[in-house]
C-alpha positions as CSV (number, residue, x, y, z in Angstrom):
1,M,28.1,-18.0,-8.5
2,I,27.2,-14.7,-6.8
3,L,24.7,-12.2,-8.1
4,Y,25.3,-8.5,-7.1
5,N,22.0,-6.7,-7.7
6,V,21.7,-2.9,-7.7
7,T,18.2,-1.6,-7.8
8,C,17.9,2.1,-8.8
9,L,15.0,4.4,-8.7
10,V,15.6,7.2,-11.3
11,E,13.7,10.4,-11.5
12,D,11.9,10.7,-14.8
13,S,13.6,14.1,-15.6
14,I,17.0,12.5,-15.9
15,R,16.1,9.0,-17.0
16,A,17.4,9.3,-20.6
17,E,20.7,10.9,-19.5
18,W,21.1,8.3,-16.7
19,L,20.5,5.3,-19.1
20,K,23.0,6.7,-21.7
21,W,25.6,7.3,-18.9
22,M,25.0,3.8,-17.5
23,K,25.5,2.1,-20.8
24,E,28.3,4.2,-22.1
25,V,30.3,5.0,-19.0
26,H,29.3,3.3,-15.7
27,L,28.8,-0.3,-16.8
28,P,32.0,-0.4,-18.9
29,E,33.9,1.0,-15.9
30,V,32.4,-1.7,-13.5
31,M,33.2,-4.4,-16.0
32,A,36.8,-3.1,-16.4
33,T,37.5,-4.0,-12.8
34,G,37.8,-7.6,-14.0
35,K,35.7,-8.8,-11.0
36,F,32.5,-9.6,-12.9
37,V,31.6,-12.3,-15.4
38,S,28.7,-10.5,-17.0
39,H,25.9,-8.0,-16.4
40,K,22.4,-7.3,-17.4
41,M,20.1,-4.4,-16.8
42,Y,16.3,-4.6,-16.5
43,K,13.5,-2.0,-16.3
44,I,11.2,-3.0,-13.4
45,D,7.5,-2.9,-14.2
46,P,5.8,-0.5,-11.7
47,H,3.4,-1.9,-9.2
48,D,1.3,1.3,-9.5
49,P,1.0,3.2,-12.7
50,S,0.9,6.5,-10.7
51,D,4.4,5.8,-9.3
52,T,6.9,8.5,-10.1
53,G,10.3,7.7,-11.4
54,T,11.5,4.5,-13.1
55,S,13.2,1.6,-11.4
56,Y,15.9,-0.6,-12.8
57,S,17.7,-3.7,-11.7
58,I,21.3,-4.0,-12.7
59,Q,22.6,-7.5,-12.1
60,Y,26.3,-8.4,-12.1
61,L,27.5,-12.0,-12.0
62,L,30.6,-12.9,-10.0
63,E,32.5,-16.1,-9.6
64,S,33.0,-15.8,-5.8
65,R,32.4,-13.8,-2.6
66,D,36.1,-13.0,-2.7
67,D,35.6,-11.2,-6.0
68,Y,32.7,-9.2,-4.5
69,K,34.8,-8.4,-1.4
70,D,37.6,-7.1,-3.6
71,Y,35.2,-5.1,-5.7
72,S,33.4,-3.6,-2.7
73,E,36.6,-2.6,-0.9
74,N,38.8,-1.5,-3.8
75,H,36.5,-0.4,-6.7
76,G,32.9,0.1,-5.5
77,P,33.4,3.2,-3.3
78,A,34.9,5.3,-6.1
79,L,32.3,4.2,-8.7
80,K,29.5,5.0,-6.2
81,A,31.0,8.4,-5.5
82,K,31.2,9.2,-9.2
83,T,27.5,8.3,-9.7
84,Q,26.5,10.4,-6.6
85,A,28.5,13.4,-7.9
86,K,26.8,13.2,-11.3
87,F,23.2,12.5,-10.3
88,G,22.9,13.3,-6.6
89,D,19.6,12.5,-5.1
90,S,17.9,12.0,-8.5
91,V,18.9,8.4,-8.3
92,M,18.3,6.2,-5.2
93,A,20.0,2.8,-5.1
94,F,20.1,-0.2,-2.9
95,R,22.2,-3.2,-3.2
96,T,21.6,-7.0,-2.6
97,I,24.0,-9.9,-2.7
98,L,22.4,-13.2,-3.8
99,E,24.1,-16.6,-3.8
100,E,23.1,-19.3,-6.2
101,V,21.8,-22.5,-4.4
């Protein structure tokens, strides 16, 4: 199994809008690609209470690297562009691939 993790830092001013959009639009679109087995979203506890913004970890489970490759080549760029167009620099994301051992 492969875990595709997207960690997002979301500005507090758009947090409610972003969460609603993720749950109602983005996550269903990602899952509709048929490449993922499941997904979960977690709020990350801040290391420092004075940090600004809220961080989230969105974890998508895949059967294989081939599924990830297909997603990243044929689906991911358009979905990332849609997110960027909607939220711009108010959301910063980085992605990690983890392989179960």
